[in-house]
C-alpha atoms as one frame of an Amber mdcrd trajectory, in Angstrom:
protein
  -9.036 238.947 -84.481 -12.849 239.129 -83.556 -14.810 237.200 -81.103 -17.531
 235.558 -81.160 -20.078 234.523 -79.000 -22.269 231.290 -79.980 -23.555 230.432
 -76.299 -26.913 231.461 -77.229 -26.943 228.437 -79.685 -26.535 225.878 -77.047
 -26.214 222.443 -78.905 -26.130 223.922 -82.554 -23.426 226.042 -82.884 -21.287
 224.072 -84.980 -22.854 224.937 -88.418 -22.416 228.788 -87.437 -18.602 228.166
 -86.329 -17.691 227.148 -89.326 -19.796 229.301 -91.246 -18.183 232.368 -89.990
 -14.507 230.606 -90.222 -14.963 230.178 -93.650 -16.056 234.019 -94.397 -12.918
 235.050 -92.681  -9.863 235.949 -94.699  -7.000 233.351 -95.218  -5.022 233.494
 -92.226  -7.440 235.542 -89.809  -8.136 234.597 -86.635 -11.533 233.830 -85.094
 -12.326 233.342 -80.847 -15.469 231.372 -80.559 -17.443 231.377 -76.820 -20.043
 228.069 -76.815 -21.810 226.481 -73.279 -20.749 223.103 -72.650 -22.572 220.455
 -70.898 -19.869 217.861 -71.001 -16.846 217.593 -73.124 -18.595 216.475 -75.970
 -19.129 219.941 -77.670 -15.377 220.741 -76.908 -14.027 217.639 -79.341 -16.809
 217.633 -82.013 -15.802 221.379 -82.582 -12.150 220.430 -83.017 -12.721 218.083
 -85.053 -14.708 220.063 -87.354 -12.431 222.845 -87.508  -9.537 220.068 -88.692
 -11.995 218.541 -91.475 -12.344 222.214 -92.731  -8.586 222.059 -92.724  -8.526
 225.278 -90.002  -5.993 225.096 -87.115  -7.176 225.189 -83.604  -4.802 227.395
 -81.724  -6.210 227.014 -78.360  -9.004 225.749 -76.316  -9.688 226.519 -72.846
 -12.466 226.398 -70.572 -13.444 229.895 -69.943 -15.441 229.188 -66.455 -18.109
 226.498 -65.137 -20.380 226.458 -68.060 -18.484 228.120 -71.395 -15.500 227.070
 -73.384 -13.216 229.675 -75.647 -11.380 228.452 -78.989  -9.146 230.551 -80.779
  -9.243 229.076 -84.754  -6.871 230.624 -87.625  -8.156 229.945 -91.391  -5.998
 228.122 -93.627  -6.340 227.646 -96.991  -7.860 224.412 -98.155  -5.478 221.999
 -99.545  -6.649 221.083-103.119
C-alpha cells in the first residue's frame, strides 16, 4: 500500500491518479489525497475508478480542503 499526494495538481489529478493505479499490481491498494473546492472531484474520481474496473474501498474527508480515497486495482474484465 502506498500513499500519493496529488494536491499539487489541483483539479487536474484524474489522469495521474488513473496512471498510478494502472501501473500497480493486481490487488494492490493505493491511497490518494487530493484537494477539493466542492464535492465534484469526489464523485468524478469515484466514477473514473469504477469505469476503469477498479474498486473504491474508502472515501473520506481528510480536513477542510483535502479528500482521501483508497483504491484497489482489479483485473479488467475482457
